[in-house]
N, C-alpha and C positions, 0 to 999 in steps of 0.2 A: 504494500500500500504506500501511496505517495502522500506527502503532506498537502493539504488543500491550499489553494492560492486565495488571495484576498477577493478576487473577482468571482470566485465560485459561489454558487447559491447554497443556502442552508440545506435545502432538500438534497442536493448532490452530496454534500458532506455527510448528511445523515444516512444516505444510501451507502456511502463508503463504510461508515461505521457499522451498519447492519451487515454488510458483506464481510467485514472483518470478524464480527461475532459469529456469523454462520460458518466461516472457514476455520474457526478456532477448534482446537482439539477438545473433545468432551472427556471429562473425568469419568473413570469407570464407576458404574453403579451410582451415578449422581447426575443431577441436572446441571451441575457446574461445568464451566469450561475454562481452559487456559487461554488467556488473552495476552497479546504482546502489549504490555503496559505503555511503552513509549509510543507505539502507533495509535493506541486508543486515546491517550492524552493529547497527542498531536491533532487528531481529528476533532476532539472536543474543544481544544483551544482555537482551532480554525473556525469551528461553528460559533463559538463565543465572539470571535472577532468579526464574523460576517453579520451577526444579528444587529449590532448597532448601525451598520451601513444600511441594512435592509429596513430597519425601523425608520431611519432618516429618509430613505426613499419613500416609504409608506406615508410618512408625515408630509412630504412634498406632494404626493399624489392626493392626499386628503385635502391639503390646502388648495391645490388646483381645483379639486372637485367643489370645494366650498365657494371658490371664486366663480365657477361656472354656474352653480346654483344661485348665487347672488345676482349674477347677470340675468339669468333666466327669470328670476322673480321680478327684477326691475322691468324686463321686457314684457312679462305677463301683466304687470300693473299698467304699463303704458298701453298695451293692447286692450285691456279692460276699460281704461279711461276712454280710449278711442271708440270702442264699441258702445259705451254709454252715450257719448256725444252723437254717434250715428243713430242710436235708438231714439234719442230725443228729437233729432231732426226728422226721423221717420214718423214719429208721432204727429208732427205737424203736417205731414203729407198723408196721414192715415186715411182720411175720407177719399182722397184721390186713389190711393192704393186699393182701398176696399172696393171702389167702383170698378177699377181695372180688374181686380181679381174676380168680381162677380161676372163681368163681361167675358173674361177668359173662361170661367167655368161654363157659361152658356155656350161659348164657341166650342169648347171641348165636348160638352154633352151633345150638341148638334152634330159634330164630326163623328162621335161614337155612334149615334143613331144612324147616320148616313152609312157609316162603315158596316154596321150590322145589317142594314137593308141590302147593301151591295153584296155582302157575304151570302145572305139568304137567296138573293136573286141569282148569284153565281152558282150556288149549290143546286137550285132548282133547274137552271139551264143545263148544268153538267149532268144531272140525273136524267133529264129528258134526252140529252144526246146519247148517254150511255144506254138508255132503254131502247132507243132507235137502233143503235149499233148492235145491241143484243138481238133484236128482232131480225135485223139483216143477217147476222151471223147464223141465227137459227135457220133462216130461209136458205142461206148458202149451204148449211149443213144438210138440209133436206135435199137440195139439188145434187149435192155430192153423193148422198146415199142413193138417190134415184139413178144417177149416172153409173154408179158401181153395180146397181142391180141390172141395168141394161148390159153392161160389160159381162157380168156373171151369166146372164141368160144367153148371151152370144156364145160364150164358152161351152155352155151345156148343149146348144143346138148342134145336131150332127151336120157335118160338112157335106155338101152335095157333090 
């Protein structure tokens, strides 16, 4: 095992320590193991030296996150104030908006009614056309059957 460097992460150092313990010789008839004291202490010292660095990094990250949250809260307050201003302006225009919405609803209802009528008419037309086609196909089928009967009767007639 090699001593951990300053830049190494705490998790990597702890992984090395775990590997050291797993590779150590077990004492006969015991759960105890023989560990190289120098290697184990070296890894523990490395871990202890890395922790303050990572805590400082974590503090920097938390400070950055707090700054982002503060900016977001300020932006949210600004957006809310703008929305309140717009809502107040909209209240002044409310009668106009209500009339426009009512007219829009009438137009939509009329368009939906016309669309439903067009759909019904299209379905009726399609059904009539399909019925006519079905009758023509049945007639063609009867003509084919009659033609086949004629051919069959010719086969059965003795040749002169």
